[in-house]
N, C-alpha and C positions, 0 to 999 in steps of 0.2 A: 585597655581602656581604664580611665580613672574613675574611681568610685564617687558617687554623689556624696558630698559631705553629710555627716550625721545631722538630722533635722528632727524636730519634734514630731512632724508628720512627713513621711517619705512619699514619693510619688507612687501611684498604683496604676498599672496599665491594664485596661480592660480590652480583651481581644475577642472579637466576634468572628465566627466562621460558620459556614454551612456546607453545601455540596462542594466537594473537592478541597475541603478545608484541612484534612489530615496532612496532605503533602505540604500545604502552605504553612501549617503550624510547625511541622518538622523543620522546614527551612528557616522559619523565624527563630525557633528555639536554638537552632544550631549557631545562630549569630549572637546569642545572649551571653554576656560576660558573667562569670561566676561571682563577681564582686561589684555588681553595678549599683547595689543599694536600692533597687526597685523591686516591687512585687508584681506578679503577673497573674491575672485571673482570666481563664479561658471559658467562654460561653459558646458552645457549639450546638447546633440543632441535632438532637439525638432521638432515636426511636424510643418512646417512653416505655415500651414493653420489653426492651432488651437490656441486658446487664451491660453497664459501662466498662469498656476496656481502654478508654483513652489514657488513663495514667500510665498503664503498662506500656502502651504504644509510644507515648511521648517520652518516657523515661530513657528510651534507647538513644535519643538524640541530644540530651542535655545532662550535665552533671548536677544541675540544681534539683533539689527535692521536688518531685511532682506529687501533689496530694489531691485526692478527691475530697471535695468540700463536704463538711458536716455542719450541722446547724450550730450557730454561735461560735464559729471558728475565728480566732484572732489572726489577722493578716500579718505576716512577717516579711521583711525584705529578703531578697534573693531566694524566694520560693515561688513555685508555680502551682496554681490552684485550678482545678478542673470541675466544672459543673456536672453533677450526677444526672442520669436520665430522669425524666418526668418530674422536674423541679424547676422553680424559678428562683433566682438568686438576687439578693440586694445587699448593700453594705451600709452600715451606720456606725460612726465612731470607730472605724478601723476593724469592724467585726462583720463577718459574713453571715447572712441569715438565709435559710432555705424555706421555701413555702411550696405547698402543693398547688398546681394550677387548678382553677375551678373546672376547666374543661380540657382534660389531657389530649383529647383528639380534636379540639377546636382550633381556632386561629389564635396562635400565641406568638409573641415577638420577645423572646427572652433577652436578646442582646439590647434592645431598646430599654427594657425594664432595668437591666443592671446599669447601663450607662447613665440613665437618669439619676439613680441613687448615687453612683460614683461621682457625678458632677456636684451633687449637694454635699457629699462627704469630704471630697478632696479639693473641690473648687479648682484653683489654678494649678494644682498638682495632679489633676486627673488627666489621664492619657487614654484616648480611644484608638484602637487599631482594628480595621475591618479587612478581612482577608476574603479568599474565594468563597462564593456562595450565590444562590439564586434568591430573587425577591429583593425587598428593600429593608429588611430588618437592620437596625442600627442607624438608619437615616435620621429618625427623630432623636435618638440618643446623642448623636454627635452635635446636634443643635444645642442640646442642654450643656454639653461639654464646652462648646465655644462660648455660650452665654456666660459661663463662669471662668472664662479666659483659660480654658484647658487646651491641650494639644491634640490634634486629630491627624492620624496617618492612615493611608489605605494602600493596599497592594496594587501595584500597577496592573490595570485590567488586562493588558497584553500578556502578562505572565500568569494570570489566574486561570484555573481550569474552567471556572464559571464566573464571568466578569460582571454579572448583573448587580450583585450587592455592592462591590467597590464602585462601580460606575454610578449607581444611584446616589451614593455618598458624594462623589465628585460633582454631580450635577447640582447639588445644593450650594456649592461655592464656599463651604465651610471647611474644606480640607486644607491642612497646612503643608503636608508632605505626601508625595506619591512616589513610590519606589518599589522594586522587587522585595519580596517577603524577607529574604536573607539580609537585606540592607537596612531594614526598618529599625532593628535594635540599636545600631550605631547612630542612626539619625536621632532617635529619642534621647540617648545619652548625651549626644553633642548639644542638643537644644537645652537640656537641663543644666549642663555644665556652663554654657554661656549665660544662662539666666542667673546661676549662682554667682558668677563673676560680676554680673550687672548688679545683683543685690549687694555685694560687698563694696563695690566702688560707686554705686549710684543709688544708695538706699533713699527712700522718700524722706527720711529724716535729715539728710544732708542738704547743704546749700546747693550742691551741683545739680540735683535732680529737678527742682523747680526751674532752674535756668535751662537745663537740657530739655525738659518737657515743654517749656515755653518756646524754645527754638523749634521743636517739632511742630507744635500747634501753629506757630507763626508761618512755617513753611507750608503747612496744610492750608492755612487761610490764604496765603499768597497764590497757591496753586489753583484752588477751586472756590475761593471766597467763602469758605465755610469756617465758622468760629466755634471751636469746641472748648473754649476756655472756661465755661461755666458748667461743663459736664463733670461728673465726679472724678477726681484725679486718680483714685485707686483703680477704677475701671479702665481709664485711658492708659495708665502706666502698664497695667498687666497686658493689655493688647499690644502695646509697643514692645514690651518685653518678648512677647511671642515672636514678633517679626525680627527682633534682635537675635533671638535664639536660632531662628532659621538661617540668618545670615552669619551666625557665629561671631557676633559683635559683643564686646564686653562692657561697653560704656554707652550711655544714651547719647552723649555728644558725638560718638563715632557714627551712631545711626543717623543723627541729624546731618552729619557731613555726607553720608550716603544719600540722604533724601535730596540734598541740594542739586545733585546732578542726575537724579533718577526719577523722572515723572511717573514711570510705571509703578515704582514702589510706593509713591504717594497715592496712586489710585488704589493699590492693594491695601494700604493702611487705612484709607478712607472706607473701603468696604469692610475692613476689620472692625472699625469703629461702629459701623451701622448694623452689625449682626443682631438680629432679633428673632423672636419666635412668635408665630401667630397661627391661628387656625380658625375654622368656622365655629361660632357659638361657644367661645371660651367662657367658662363659668355659666352653664345653662340656667341655673336659678335666676341670675341677674337678668339674662335676656328674657326669661319668662315674665319677670316683674315689669320690664319695659313693655312687653306686649300686652300683658293683662291689665295694667293699671296706668302706666305713664302715658301711653298713646291715647287711651280713652280720656284722660284728663286734658290732653292737648286738643282733642276733638271738642270737648265741652267749652274750652276757652274761646273757640271760634265757631259758634253755632251756624254761621252762614257759610262755612267752608273756606278753604284757602290752599295755596301751594306752600307746604311746609319746606323749610330749608334746614339741612344738616351738614355738619363738617366733621370729617374723620381725619385729624392730623396724624402723621406717622402711621399711615394705613398699611405700610409694608406691601405685601403682594395682593392686597385687596379683600382678604377673607372677611374682615370685620365690616367693611363698607357693604359688601354683598349680604352679610348676615343682617345688617340693619335694614336693607331693602326687603329681605324676606320677612323679617319680623313685622315691618310695616304692613305688608300684604296680609299677613296672618291677623294683625290687629284690626284691619278693615273688615275681615271676615267675621272675627269674634265680636267686635263692637261696631256694627254698621252705623256710621254717622248719618245724620239727616241730610247733610249737604256733601258736595263733592270735595274730596281731599286728594292731594298728590304730594309726593315727597321728592325733592331734588337733593341728592347727596353729593358733596364735594370730598373726594378722597385725595389727600396729598401726602407726599413722602419726600425725604431728602435724596433717596436713591432713584436714579433714572431707571436702572435695571428692574427694580421692584415695581415702578409705575408701569413699565412696558409689560411686565408679566401680568399685572392686575388688569390692564386694558384688554388682554387677550381673553380673560375670563375662563381659562382652561386650567383644570386642576387634576392631579393624579387620582387613581382609584382609592387611595388611602383615605380620602375625605369621607368615605362612607362609614368610617368608624366614628366620626363626630357629627355627621349629617344624617338625620333619620331617613328611613326608606320613603316616607311620605314626601319629605322635602326634596329628596332626590328625584322622585317621580314628577313633582309639580314644578320645580324650579331649575332643573338641570336636564341636559340632554346627554345620554351616554355616547362616548366615542370609543375608538379602538384603544386609546391609551389613557382614558380617564373620563372626566365629565366636563361639559361645557355649560356655563351659566346661560339660563334662558334669556331670550331677547328682551322680554318685558322687564326683567331684573337688571340686565345690563344697561338698558336705556335710562334707568333711574340714577346712575352713578357717573360722575365726571371725574377723571383722574388727571392730576397735574403734579409736576415736581415743585416742591416748596420747602423752605426752611422756616418752620413756624417760629423760631427764635429770632429770625432776621428779616423775614419777608412780611409785608402787611397781611393781616388776617382776613378771613371772610367775616362779614357782618350781617346783622339782622337775621340771626340764626334762631331757630326754634329748638334745635338739638345739637349738642356737641359731644362727640365721643373721643376721649383721649385716654386710652386704657393701657396701663403698664408702660408708660413712657416717662412720666415724671420721676419715677424712681431712679432714673439714670442721671438726673440733674441735681445741681447744688440747690440748697434751700432758697437762695436769692433768686435763682432762675425759676424755681417752682412758684415762688410768690409772684414774680413778674408775669408768668404765663397765666396763673389763675386770675390775676387782675385783668389781663388781656381777654381771657375767656368771658369774664363778666361784662366787659365792654362789647364783645362780639355778640352776646346773646340778647334776644328780645326780652321784654318784661315777662316774667314767669317761664323763661327758657330753661331747658333741662341740660345739666352737665352729667355725663356718664363716665366715671373713672374706673380704673381696674381695682380688683379686690384687694390689692396690696397698697393702695394709694388713698390718701385723705385730702381734705381741703386745708389741713394744717391750721394756720392762724387766720385764715380768711373766712372766719365764721360770720363776719359782718357782710360778706358778699353772697354767701350761699347758705341755704337751709336744706337739711336732708329730707328727701321724699321717701327714700328707702335706704337707710343707713347701711344695712347689711349688704345690699347690692351696690353701694357706692353711687347712688343716684341722687342728685341735688337740684334744687330750684334756685334760680337767680333772684336775689333780694333787691328791693327798691328802697330808696331813701336811706342809704347807709349813713351812720353817724360819723364815718371816717371820710376825709377827703381823699379821693382816688387820684393817684398820680400814675396814669396809664403811660407806660413807656412804649409808645406805639412804634413797632419795629419797621424800619425802612432801610433799604440798602444804601441810600445816599441821603444825607440831610440837606444837601444843597438844593436850591430851587431850580427847577428845570428852566433852561434858557438863560440863566445867569452866567456871567463870565467873571473871571478873577479880577479883571481890571476895571470892572464897572463899579462906580461909586454908589453907595446907597443914597436914595433920594431923601432929603431932609423932611422930617415930619413937622407939619405946622400945627401946633396945638390951638384949639379954638378958645374963645373967651370963657365958656362954661367950664371947660377942663381946668383952666388956670384959676378960676374962682373957687372951684371945688377943692383944688389942692391947697389954696390959701386958707380956706375955712378949716380944713382938716388939720393943717399945720399950726394955725394960730389960735383957733377958737374952740375946736372940738375937744371934748374931754378924752383923757387916755382911757383905752379899753383893750380888753383881750377877749378872744373867742376860744372856748375850751370845749372838749367833748365831755361825755358823762363820766369818764374816768379822771377828769381833771387835767388831761394833757393839753398844753397850749397849742392851738392850731394857727392862730393869727394874732398879731399885736398891732394896735393902732395908736399912734402918738407915743409920747415919752412916758414910759411906765417905770423908769428906774427908781422913782421916789417910793413906789409901792411894792415893787418886786425886785428881788436880787437873786443871782444864781447861788444855789446851795453849795457848800464846800464838798469836795469829793468828786465822784463820777458825775459827769454832766447829766442834769435831770431837769427836763422842761415841764414838770408837773406843777400846777398852780399851788398845790398845798405845800410843796417844798420851797417855792420861790417867794411866797407872800411874806412881807415883813411882820414883825412880832405883833404889832397892835391890831392888825387886820385878820390874823389867822382864825380867831374864834368866830367872829361874825361871818367871815367868808365860808368857813367849814359848815356852820349851821345853815347859812343861806343856800349853799349848794344842795344840801340834803333836802331842804324844803322845796326848792325850785324843781328839782328832779321829781319829787313826789307829786307836787301839785301841777307841774307843767305850766306854771304861771310866771309871776315875777315878784320880787321883794326888794325893799329899799331900806337901808340903814342910814339914818341922818346924824349929822354932827359927831362923827367919829374922830378921835384924836390919834395922831400918829407922831411919835417923837423921833427925830433924826438929828444927830449931832448938836444937841442942845436946843433945838427948835421944835416947836409944836405946830403941826399942820391939822387943820380941820377939813373934813371931806365927807361927802355922801357916797355910799357904796350901793350900786344898783346891780341886781342879777336878774336876767330875763331868759326864759326858755324859748328857743327859736322854733317856730312852726313853719314859717315862710321866709324866704323861698325854699323850694323843695330840696336843693342840694345842701342847705344848711340845717335841715330839719333834724332835731335831736341834739343840737349844740346849745351852749349857754354863753350869753354875752355878759361880761362883767365890765361895768363902767365905773371909773374913779372920777368923781366931780369935786374939785377942790373949791372950798367955800371962801376963804380969805387968805391974805398973805400971812406967812408965819411971823411969829414974834418971839423974842427971847424968853425963855422960861425963867420967870422970877419967883423966888421963894415967897410963899404967902405967910403973912404975919398972923399968927393966931389971935383972934379977937379976945379970947379969954384963956385963962390957965385951965388945962385939961385936968379933970379929976383922975384919980388912980384907976377907977373902973374904966373910964373912957380911954385912958392910955393903954390899959390891958386889952381892951377890945380892939383898939387900933392896931396894937402889936399882933394880936391873933389874926386880924384881917390881913395884915401884910404877910404873915406866915402862910395863911391859906392861899393868898394870891401867889406867893412864891412856890408853894407846893403844887398849885394848879399849873403854874408856868412850867415847873419841872416835869409834871406828869404829861403835859402837852408835848414838851420837847422829847421826853422819853418815848411817848406814843409815836411821835413823828419819826424818831430814830428807829424805833422798832418796825414801823411801817416801811421805812426805806430798806431796812435789813430784810424784812419779809419779801418786799418786792424784788430785791436783789436775789434772794434765795429762790423765789419763784421763777425769775429769769434763768437762773442756773438749772433749776429743775426742768424748765421748758426746753433749755438747750440740750440737757441730758435726754429728755423725752424725744426730741427730734433726732438725736443720734441713735437712740434705741429704735425709733421708728424707721430710720434709714437702714439700720441693721436688719430689722424685721422685713423691710421691703426687699433687701437683697436675699434674705433666707427664703422668702415666699415667692420670688420671681418665677421659679420653675414649678412651684406647687400647682399652679393652675393647669399646667400640661399633664400633671400626674392623674388628674381626675378622669381623663379619657384613655390613659395608657392601658388599663386592663382590657379594653376593647381593641386598642391598636396592636396589642401583643399577639394577635391571632392571624396576621396577614400571611406570614411565610408558611405556617403549618397547613394552610390550604393546599399549597403545592405539595407538601409532604403527604397530606391525605390523598391527593391525587395519585402520587406515586404508589401509596399503599393500595389504592383501588386498582391501579394497573397491575401490581403484583398479584392481587387477588384474582384478577381476570386471567393472568398467565397461569396461576395455580389451577384455576378451574379448567383452562384449556388442557393443561397437562393431565389432569385427572380424567377428563373426558377422552383424551387420546389413549391413555392406558386402558380405560374401560372398553373403548371401541376395538382394541386389538384382541380382546377376549383371551388374553394371556394372563394367567395367574402370576402375580409378582409380589414378592415380599422384600422390603428393605430392612436390613438389620444395621444397628450401629456397631461401633468397635467392640462393644461388650456382647455382641450377638443378642441384643435386645430388640424387640420389634419397634421399628421407627414408623413404618407406613406399609399398607398393603392394599391391593386392589380387591374389588368385589368378588372376582372369580376365585381368589385365594381362599375365601371362606368356605368354598365347596370341597377343598382339599384338607385344609387345616382348620380346626375349630377356632375361628378368630371372631372377636367382637371389638368394638371401638375401645372398650376398657382395657384390652390386652396390650395397647401401646405402652411400651416400656418394660414389658415382661420378657423374661428369657425365652428363646425359642424352644429350649429343651423342656419347658414346663407345659407345653401345649400338646393336646392330643391331635393325632393325624390319621387320615385314611391311608396313608402310604405305608407300604412294607419297606420302610427305609429307616432302620434304627440308628444309622450312622449319619443322619442328616446334619445334626449339630456338630458332630466331630469333623465332617468334611468341610462345613462352613468355617470352622476354626482353622482348619489346615489351609484353606484358600486365603483367609485373612493373614495367615502367617507367611505363606510362600508366594502369594500373589499369582498363583497358577490356577487357571480356570479349570473347574471340575464339571464334567457332564456325564450323566448316567441315565439309563432307562430303568424306571422303577415301576413295579406293579402296585395296584391299590385295590381297595375293596370294590366289589361289584364288577370284577373283571376289567378294571380300567388300568390303562398304562399312561405313564407320563415321562416326558424327557425333562429331567431336572438339571438345570444349568446354574452353577454357582460362580459369580464373578465378583471381583473387588469393586467397591464403590469409590469412584474418584471424584473429587471436588473440582471446581473451576481453577483452583490453584494447584491442581495435580497432586493433591494429598489424598491418602487412603483413609476413609472414614466409615468403614463397615463393608458389608457385602450386599449383593443383590441376587436373589434367587428367583428364577422363572420356572414355571411348570407348564409345558406344552403337552396338550392331550394328544397322545398317539394311539389311542385305543383302536380306532378303525384300522390303522395301518397294521397293528399287531394282530388283530383278528384276521385280516386278509392274509398276513404272513403265515398264520397258523393254518388257515385253510389251504393255502398254496403248498405248505409243507406236507399236509395230509394227502393232498391230491398227488403230489410227486411221489410220496411214499407208497401210495396204492398202485401206481403204475410200474414200480420197480419189480423185477422178477424175484 
């Protein structure tokens, strides 16, 4: 196999295994090439009290160095790292960190814990491999891997000794490759080799990728009418790369060609685009804020009661929609309103499979890690395989498939939850959706975003109710004109045909008169917002305004001609402060040797409501211009007057220069501010990507305990078997001593203490050091001989108090047929010996 080319960060493979995992790991490592350029980290469920032997066992099957992880160990390519017992493992910046679990015998999921950190650290170069095992450890981890465009492989459940863990991963729909354990290494390497070729020939920086990506998105839209063009390109391209790697295609155009004749692959790519992570009550403090304060505020806004409406777009499999219903029920109990309230929730998603799952309202047992016991008892019904949503909660939610970027939205909403969805969209789509959400909400409606999302530049639409929880209130009377791009699948009117001619509109007399008056007699005017941005122009304003040189700028301060800048700037400040109006009379404006006289009027708009907060600027020309003629001085100026006039002109020039310099500086500052805002949006986007998985980490410490319940059950079973064996030995009333290969005490029965002076503290002591009632000085010597020759020794030995014992020494054999000590049994034959002695005496007395 070919080695992955050198990269600043090389791929790391996280391998999870549990019951039956040793054999699967040996098969996997036997197929790993010595120069693959990948690193392998093995996380297996181990008994926390036993010494780890995994490195020695695995080293037999591979030539790669197999290392047991130590804290702060740097990961190197072509190495295998093994988790030591009784530790959790994570990775940060290519370095492995060990931590002690808070409850060693509790419910822990170490595979999920590591895969979550691996997804954050290696992103698209993270690989998850799940092998044989019981339980569902790793299922949450692979979701984090897929969210970062990583690769997920599982062992074919048919070949696994325990198929539960691989099958649980397959059921999520996030698995890329399913194959026998020995074939998985070659499939990993092939996928990365194809992606490397794709990076070299179709880098996002080249012109071919936008073309190839656009072809793929066009095929997707033609196949199922879904438009992904405003999704973040890096996310889409990485998910396409993953499918290219699976098909071993080196160029995105080749993949587009494959899609043309493969509807099934289009369906798979569509599901790849829709991969998301959700759970009940993500970010609990935010939900508590919604319950404790937001709902009580909604109740106060409607003292007579009402049926509240809520919309949860991109609801995935329904957890957040049901969480909202439960929170509403709890809010009713905590803040009982004086009137009757109900809540109707609309949950929508692009995936039909997700909607079907949400409608069933059935979830696996793992939800008990994020849902409290009280909520489980009050709002769920236990089933054989998990929990079913209670009927009263289920009836509050209506699920339906919908694309919130293309389909009409729900309206007249009191509450809108769109959490951790906007981070996948470009800023222009984020802006469009936030404007649409403002349109959909009722006055004082509530918008609930994810903890890695903000309202961005739409501060004129929403005000924070709880900024930390990302809960906002809809604002009224915005100073911006709202251009709501109402999404519809078709812009054509229903019932219209292509060959039907539009009906001519007949204007009435009033409309014609109004148009004539505006055109011929109304003064020129502009409508601006408080920042000076021009919103609307009425009439011909070219005499008073002109575009500024450079980048297009529709700000009134930049476009006003020289003679009007000072009164306009002063008037804008005063009007905004007083919220009234001001008028400047008989202003002069020079243009191309002509002087114009005009009045300038500025008025703050209060009514109508849609224009509230704007300013109307009216230019009223007084008389026709006349050529500017030089004035003849009536008398000769004195030197002092000439000096003062010169100083005045210099002051005017200096003021003009300062104004122009201030304007230039203001424009530069605005340009810099726009660049900083753009940089801030990029940083925010990066932060959104970095924090996408952080929300799941808050509940991972509890989720990491599921599989160890099964392990604890096995330990309990082992303890019961041990108790049964101990009772069996005691019930036989045969004194028994178990010695190890060094003839040290390993275990003994209660009856043995009556022959040899044994106490529990003697375990581990040599047999020869212990006092005995037996007249058997060669006991230790005979035991050593049996251990050496494996020949059973059996002798009748006397003891104190005229007792006799049949001493039998046998080798101790393990289940693997290995000799690991000896077993000594002492059977009391005193009665038989006494009877034998009496019989001998009787026989001797009858002899002549």
